[in-house]
C-alpha positions as CSV (number, residue, x, y, z in Angstrom):
1,M,93.4,-23.7,43.2
2,D,93.7,-23.5,39.5
3,R,91.6,-20.7,38.0
4,N,89.9,-22.9,35.5
5,V,88.8,-25.3,38.3
6,K,87.4,-22.4,40.2
7,I,85.3,-21.3,37.2
8,V,84.0,-24.8,36.7
9,L,83.0,-25.1,40.4
10,I,81.3,-21.7,40.4
11,A,79.4,-22.6,37.2
12,A,78.3,-25.9,38.8
13,V,77.0,-24.1,41.9
14,V,75.0,-21.6,39.8
15,V,73.4,-24.4,37.8
16,L,72.5,-26.2,41.1
17,V,71.0,-23.0,42.6
18,V,69.0,-22.3,39.4
19,A,67.7,-25.9,39.2
20,S,66.7,-25.9,42.8
21,A,64.8,-22.6,42.4
22,V,63.0,-24.0,39.3
23,F,62.1,-27.2,41.2
24,F,60.7,-25.4,44.2
25,L,59.1,-22.3,42.6
26,Y,57.8,-23.5,39.3
27,P,54.0,-24.4,39.6
28,R,53.4,-28.2,39.3
29,D,51.0,-30.8,40.5
30,S,52.0,-31.8,44.1
31,E,50.7,-35.4,43.6
32,E,50.4,-37.9,40.9
33,P,46.8,-38.0,39.4
34,T,44.4,-40.5,41.0
35,V,43.8,-43.3,38.6
36,L,40.8,-45.6,39.1
37,E,40.5,-49.0,37.6
38,V,36.8,-49.6,36.9
39,K,34.9,-52.6,35.6
40,I,31.9,-53.1,33.4
41,I,29.2,-54.8,35.5
42,G,26.3,-54.8,33.1
43,F,24.5,-53.1,30.3
44,D,21.2,-51.1,30.1
45,S,18.6,-51.1,27.4
46,F,20.1,-48.0,25.8
47,G,23.5,-49.6,25.1
48,N,25.3,-48.0,28.1
49,F,27.8,-49.8,30.3
50,A,27.1,-49.9,34.0
51,L,30.4,-49.4,35.9
52,D,31.5,-50.2,39.5
53,V,32.5,-46.6,40.2
54,T,30.5,-44.2,42.3
55,E,29.7,-40.5,41.9
56,E,31.5,-39.9,45.2
57,Q,34.7,-41.4,43.8
58,L,34.6,-39.1,40.8
59,H,34.0,-36.1,43.0
60,G,36.8,-37.2,45.3
61,M,39.3,-37.0,42.4
62,G,38.1,-33.6,41.5
63,A,35.7,-34.5,38.6
64,D,32.5,-32.5,39.4
65,I,29.4,-32.4,37.2
66,G,30.3,-30.9,33.9
67,Y,34.0,-32.0,34.1
68,E,35.7,-34.4,31.8
69,V,37.8,-37.5,32.6
70,Y,40.2,-39.6,30.6
71,L,39.4,-43.3,30.0
72,D,41.9,-45.9,28.7
73,I,39.9,-48.7,27.1
74,R,41.7,-51.6,25.4
75,G,44.6,-49.3,24.4
76,E,42.4,-46.5,23.2
77,R,42.3,-43.2,25.1
78,V,38.9,-41.4,25.1
79,I,37.3,-38.5,27.0
80,A,34.0,-38.6,28.8
81,M,31.9,-35.9,30.4
82,H,30.6,-36.4,33.9
83,S,26.9,-35.7,34.3
84,H,24.0,-36.5,36.7
85,D,20.8,-38.1,35.3
86,W,21.5,-37.3,31.7
87,N,21.6,-33.5,32.1
88,G,24.0,-31.2,30.3
89,L,25.2,-33.7,27.7
90,P,26.6,-32.8,24.2
91,H,25.3,-34.8,21.2
92,G,27.5,-37.7,20.2
93,M,29.8,-37.4,23.2
94,L,30.9,-40.1,25.7
95,F,29.5,-39.5,29.2
96,L,29.7,-40.8,32.7
97,S,26.4,-40.3,34.4
98,Y,24.9,-41.3,37.7
99,T,21.3,-42.4,37.1
100,V,18.8,-42.0,39.8
101,S,16.5,-44.7,38.3
102,T,19.1,-47.5,38.6
103,G,21.4,-46.0,41.2
104,E,24.4,-46.9,39.0
105,M,27.1,-45.0,37.2
106,V,27.0,-45.7,33.5
107,L,29.3,-45.0,30.6
108,G,27.4,-44.1,27.5
109,L,27.4,-42.2,24.2
110,Y,24.8,-39.5,24.1
111,N,22.2,-40.0,21.3
112,A,23.9,-43.3,20.3
113,S,24.6,-46.8,21.5
114,L,28.1,-47.2,22.9
115,K,27.6,-51.0,23.0
116,D,27.3,-51.0,19.2
117,E,30.3,-48.8,18.8
118,M,32.7,-50.3,21.3
119,K,32.5,-54.1,21.5
120,L,33.1,-54.5,25.2
121,E,31.8,-57.2,27.6
122,V,30.9,-57.5,31.3
123,G,34.1,-57.9,33.3
124,D,36.2,-55.7,30.9
125,T,38.1,-53.0,32.8
126,M,39.3,-49.5,32.0
127,K,41.4,-46.9,33.7
128,L,39.9,-43.6,34.6
129,W,41.4,-40.3,35.8
130,Y,40.7,-36.6,36.1
131,K,41.0,-34.3,33.1
132,G,39.3,-31.0,34.0
133,P,36.3,-28.8,33.2
134,S,34.7,-29.3,29.8
135,K,35.3,-26.6,27.2
136,Y,31.8,-25.2,27.8
137,Y,31.7,-25.8,31.5
138,D,31.6,-22.1,32.4
139,S,28.7,-21.5,30.0
140,L,26.5,-24.4,31.2
141,D,24.8,-23.4,34.4
142,K,21.1,-24.5,34.1
143,Y,21.8,-27.2,31.5
144,L,23.8,-29.2,34.0
145,Q,21.1,-29.0,36.8
146,V,18.5,-31.6,37.8
147,I,15.1,-30.1,36.9
148,S,12.1,-29.4,39.1
149,G,8.8,-31.3,38.7
150,Q,6.8,-28.5,40.3
151,R,4.5,-26.2,38.3
152,S,5.3,-23.3,40.7
153,D,8.8,-23.2,39.4
154,Y,7.7,-22.3,35.8
155,D,6.2,-19.2,34.2
156,S,3.2,-20.9,32.5
157,D,1.4,-24.2,32.0
158,E,2.7,-24.4,28.5
159,I,6.4,-24.0,29.6
160,F,6.0,-26.5,32.4
161,A,4.3,-29.1,30.1
162,N,6.7,-28.3,27.2
163,F,3.5,-28.0,25.2
164,R,3.2,-26.0,21.9
165,E,2.1,-26.1,18.3
166,L,4.7,-27.3,15.8
167,K,5.4,-24.7,13.2
168,G,7.8,-23.9,10.4
169,G,8.0,-23.6,6.6
170,S,4.6,-24.5,5.0
171,M,3.3,-26.5,8.0
172,K,-0.4,-26.5,8.3
173,E,-1.7,-24.5,11.3
174,D,-3.4,-26.2,14.2
175,L,-2.5,-29.7,13.1
176,I,0.6,-30.9,15.1
177,Y,1.4,-30.3,18.7
178,R,4.3,-31.5,20.8
179,S,4.5,-32.1,24.5
180,A,5.8,-33.9,27.6
181,S,3.9,-37.2,28.2
182,P,0.3,-37.1,29.4
183,W,1.0,-40.2,31.5
184,T,4.6,-41.1,32.3
185,T,6.4,-38.0,33.8
186,K,5.4,-39.1,37.3
187,D,5.1,-35.5,38.4
188,E,2.7,-32.6,38.1
189,R,3.3,-32.4,34.4
190,T,0.8,-35.2,33.7
191,Y,-2.1,-33.0,34.9
192,Y,-1.0,-30.0,32.9
193,V,-0.4,-31.9,29.7
194,N,-3.9,-33.4,29.8
195,K,-5.3,-30.0,30.6
196,L,-3.6,-28.4,27.5
197,C,-4.5,-31.3,25.3
198,E,-8.2,-30.8,26.2
199,K,-7.9,-27.0,25.7
200,E,-6.5,-27.5,22.1
201,G,-8.9,-30.4,21.3
202,I,-6.2,-33.0,20.6
203,E,-7.7,-36.0,18.8
204,S,-4.7,-38.3,18.4
205,L,-1.5,-39.1,20.3
206,V,1.8,-40.5,19.1
207,L,3.9,-41.5,22.2
208,L,7.6,-42.3,22.0
209,D,8.5,-43.4,25.5
210,I,6.2,-46.3,26.4
211,S,5.0,-49.4,24.6
212,Y,1.3,-49.7,23.9
213,D,1.0,-52.8,26.1
214,A,2.6,-51.0,29.0
215,L,0.4,-48.0,28.5
216,A,-2.7,-50.1,28.5
217,K,-1.8,-51.4,31.9
218,L,-1.1,-47.8,33.1
219,I,-4.4,-46.3,32.0
220,P,-6.7,-47.9,34.6
221,E,-4.4,-46.5,37.4
222,S,-4.1,-43.0,35.9
223,G,-7.4,-41.5,37.1
224,D,-9.8,-39.2,35.3
225,L,-7.6,-37.8,32.5
226,Y,-8.6,-36.2,29.2
227,C,-6.1,-38.3,27.2
228,N,-7.7,-41.5,28.6
229,G,-10.6,-40.8,26.3
230,I,-8.3,-40.6,23.3
231,F,-6.9,-44.0,24.3
232,D,-10.3,-45.5,24.7
233,A,-11.3,-44.2,21.2
234,G,-8.3,-46.1,19.8
235,N,-6.4,-43.0,18.7
236,V,-3.2,-43.5,20.6
237,S,-0.1,-45.0,18.9
238,A,2.7,-45.8,21.4
239,A,6.1,-47.4,21.3
240,S,9.2,-47.2,23.5
241,F,11.8,-45.6,21.2
242,H,15.5,-45.5,21.9
243,P,16.7,-42.0,22.9
244,A,19.4,-42.3,20.2
245,V,16.9,-41.6,17.4
246,L,19.3,-41.2,14.5
247,S,21.1,-44.5,15.3
248,N,17.8,-46.4,15.2
249,T,16.4,-46.4,11.7
250,K,13.5,-48.8,12.6
251,D,12.3,-46.3,15.2
252,I,12.3,-43.5,12.6
253,E,10.3,-45.6,10.1
254,Q,7.9,-46.7,12.8
255,F,7.3,-43.1,14.0
256,L,6.5,-41.9,10.5
257,R,4.1,-44.8,10.0
258,M,2.5,-44.0,13.3
259,F,2.2,-40.4,12.4
260,D,0.8,-41.2,8.9
261,E,-2.0,-43.2,10.6
262,S,-2.9,-40.5,13.0
263,E,-6.1,-38.5,12.5
264,G,-7.1,-35.0,13.3
265,K,-5.1,-32.8,15.6
266,V,-2.2,-34.9,16.8
267,C,0.2,-34.4,19.8
268,I,3.6,-36.0,19.6
269,A,5.2,-36.7,23.1
270,C,7.9,-38.5,25.0
271,K,8.6,-38.3,28.7
272,Y,9.6,-34.6,28.8
273,G,9.0,-33.7,25.1
274,K,12.5,-32.6,24.3
275,D,14.9,-35.2,22.9
276,R,13.0,-38.0,21.1
277,T,10.2,-35.6,20.4
278,G,12.5,-32.9,19.3
279,S,14.5,-35.1,17.0
280,L,11.5,-36.5,15.1
281,C,9.6,-33.2,15.0
282,A,12.7,-31.6,13.4
283,M,12.3,-34.1,10.6
284,L,8.7,-33.2,10.2
285,Q,9.6,-29.5,10.1
286,A,12.3,-30.2,7.5
287,L,9.7,-32.0,5.3
288,A,7.4,-29.0,5.7
289,G,10.1,-26.7,4.3
290,A,11.3,-25.1,7.5
291,S,14.6,-23.4,7.4
292,Y,17.7,-24.5,9.3
293,E,17.3,-21.5,11.7
294,E,13.6,-22.4,12.3
295,I,14.5,-26.0,13.2
296,C,17.3,-24.8,15.6
297,E,15.0,-22.4,17.3
298,E,12.2,-24.9,17.7
299,F,14.6,-27.5,19.1
300,M,16.1,-24.9,21.5
301,K,12.6,-23.9,22.7
302,S,12.5,-27.2,24.6
303,M,15.7,-26.3,26.3
304,T,14.5,-22.8,27.3
305,N,11.3,-24.4,28.6
306,Y,12.7,-27.4,30.4
307,Y,16.0,-25.9,31.7
308,G,15.0,-22.3,31.9
309,I,17.9,-21.2,29.6
310,E,17.4,-17.6,28.4
311,K,17.2,-17.2,24.6
312,G,20.2,-15.3,23.3
313,S,22.3,-16.0,26.4
314,E,25.8,-17.4,26.4
315,E,24.4,-20.7,27.6
316,Y,21.8,-20.7,24.8
317,V,24.5,-20.4,22.2
318,A,26.6,-23.1,24.0
319,V,23.8,-25.6,24.1
320,E,22.9,-25.0,20.5
321,S,26.6,-25.6,19.6
322,I,27.0,-28.9,21.5
323,Y,23.6,-30.4,20.9
324,I,21.4,-29.1,18.1
325,R,23.9,-28.3,15.4
326,P,25.7,-31.7,15.9
327,F,22.3,-33.4,15.6
328,L,21.5,-31.7,12.4
329,Y,25.1,-32.3,11.1
330,T,24.6,-36.0,11.7
331,M,21.6,-36.1,9.3
332,Q,23.8,-34.3,6.7
333,H,26.6,-36.8,7.3
334,P,25.1,-40.1,8.4
335,E,28.4,-41.9,7.8
336,I,29.4,-40.8,11.3
337,I,26.6,-42.8,12.9
338,G,28.2,-45.8,14.5
339,H,31.5,-44.0,14.8
340,Y,30.5,-41.1,17.0
341,H,33.3,-41.7,19.6
342,D,35.8,-41.1,16.8
343,V,34.5,-37.6,15.9
344,D,36.3,-34.5,17.2
345,W,33.4,-32.2,17.4
346,D,35.7,-29.2,18.1
347,E,37.0,-29.6,14.6
348,V,33.6,-29.8,12.9
349,D,32.6,-26.7,10.9
350,F,28.8,-26.4,11.4
351,Q,27.3,-24.6,8.4
352,P,23.5,-24.1,7.8
353,F,22.0,-26.2,5.0
354,E,18.8,-26.8,3.2
355,P,16.9,-29.1,5.6
356,Y,14.3,-30.4,3.2
357,E,16.9,-31.8,0.8
358,V,19.1,-33.2,3.6
359,V,16.3,-34.9,5.6
360,Y,14.5,-36.3,2.5
361,K,17.8,-37.9,1.4
362,F,18.5,-39.1,5.0
363,L,15.1,-40.8,5.2
364,T,15.2,-42.4,1.7
365,E,18.8,-43.4,1.4
366,Y,20.0,-43.9,5.0
367,V,16.8,-45.0,6.7
368,G,15.6,-46.7,3.6
369,M,12.0,-45.4,3.5
370,D,9.9,-45.4,0.4
371,H,9.2,-42.1,-1.4
372,E,5.4,-42.8,-1.4
373,L,5.1,-42.7,2.4
374,I,7.3,-39.6,2.8
375,D,5.4,-37.7,0.0
376,R,2.1,-38.6,1.6
377,I,3.3,-37.2,4.9
378,I,4.5,-34.0,3.2
379,E,1.0,-33.6,1.6
380,K,-0.6,-34.2,5.0
381,I,1.4,-31.6,6.9
382,T,1.8,-28.8,4.4
383,V,-0.6,-26.2,2.9
């Protein structure tokens, strides 16, 4: 056999052997990823899409709580985080959550209305498949968990009820308190919130999670509660606010008017006293001259109370990074509202700012509130 032919044959055999070794030894996925085609079957009142996919299907493809999935929607590829009953979600991020109250899996945009951002309809379909753990998955232990409604699982009545005085800047002492709801948590918190309101002598309530008419129907069934007397005295303002506070300017204006009309010691509350209450109390703190750090710490206090996250821990830093700082950044950059799903939060440089100036401008220029009302509230809450 010609020498050159032998060389060519030997080279071909070597290439074949190397290629075979690479094919069999190099790590690779053994199967093609599971792709689910899911359909929008309805909408909820928060602008989320109900989907015909189950939590079991997500877990079956490897997407556990805290994992992310890819979604192809009308030619656009997006990423959503899988959660259970709204726990562990980053501000302004798409999520897939199983909700106990409706028994459905919903696609939403945390602290915003996905229906307003992505104009989809019932019957529209999308493709979904597994991506992997979220960037902060290993840091989010307690934040991803469903929380207990038993007092014995908490260190104090105040922590369980998420009840405390609002402070910061030049805020007047013993004027504003914040809490879980005295009526609507449907667990033991109701008793403890009422107990603490009575202890502190709360005179007015501003409720953010139930309409006044619905509350009026609930009062006769609620038994002998301290806050019933506040309601009977006509000192309760109540409205069902959208959880996406910054995306709903009418709710912000209504809250400030409700607060302006309150008298004496006032307690601001939503169901668990953390998200809607936290967002609007942050605005009051800013108007009182609180620092960026004070507002972050106050907001995070609800997370340490409700989820049991330890202050200063890796999880504390992670939750502050994915929730509180993006929330504050949004008030500094309201142009992203209505375009949240286009924001790459990993690329955002969160820098502390002067809250008073940012929030005052947000309220007057973005929300459209008049200076007179805001100035009156500032006078009311500061020394």
